[in-house]
N, C-alpha and C positions, 0 to 999 in steps of 0.2 A: 130713777128720779126719786128724791127723798120727799117724804111727807112728814108732818108733825102734828101732834095732838097734845093739848093740856087737859089733864084729868083732875077731877075733884071726886074722891072716893069716900063714901060715907058708910057708917055702920060700926061694928066692933073692929076697928082697923088700927088702933094705937095700943101699944103694950102687948102685941101678939106677934112681933117679928115681921110685920108687913113690909117695912122699908127694906129689910135684908132679903126678903122673899122677892120683892120687885127688882132688886139689884141682881139677884141670881137669874131671874127669867130674862132680864135685859141682856145679860151676858149670853144666855142661851140663844136668844134671837138676834144678837148683835145689833142692838139699838143703842142710841146715845140719849143723854138727858139727865134728869135728876128726879128724886123723890124726897118729900119732906113732910113732917107732921105739921098740921095747922093748929092754932090755939083753940079752934072750935071743935076739935075732935076728929076732923076729917084728915085725909092724906091728899096732898097735891103731888102730881107727877107731870113732867114734861118728857115726851118721848118722840124721837125722830129716827127715821131710817127708811129702808125700802118699804113700799106699801105692804107686801106680804109679811114682813117682819113686824111692822107696827100692828097690823091686824092680829097676828099671833100673840104679841105681847098683850094687847087689849083683852083678848079672850082669856089668857092665863091670869092676868091681874084681876079680872072680874071674879074669878074663883077664889082668890086669896089663899093665904097659908092655912094650915090645919085649924088653928084656934081663932081665926077671924070669922066675921060674918058680914060680908059686903051686902049692904041693902040698897045702895045706889051708886051710880057712876055717871057724873056729868062729863061729857066729852066735847071739847071745843076744838074746832079746826083752826090751826095757827100756822104761821110760816116757819119753815125750818130755820135754825140758827147755827151760825158758825162758831158759837161760843162753846159747844160741847164736843169733846173728843172721846169722852167715856160716859158711862152712866154712874152717877154718884149719889150718895146720900147727903142731903143738905140738912143743916140744923135749923 
């Protein structure tokens, strides 16, 4: 059974390869959704997949890539969507 989460990640998360990092870990955990930069400096992500895969993604994304500094991550429980067949970077 699939679960889904919408994330709002704050800290030093833009200009450090965060979206590409998220895309790589999404592929590793076989989850679907998107990641994008927000105008306020945060990163938004939507992720869905099996519960263990989503939990593993959340754990990894909270650590961030090497040059990032994640200071907060708001996690909202949302319904899975049939819109996503991959994990993509949105502009």
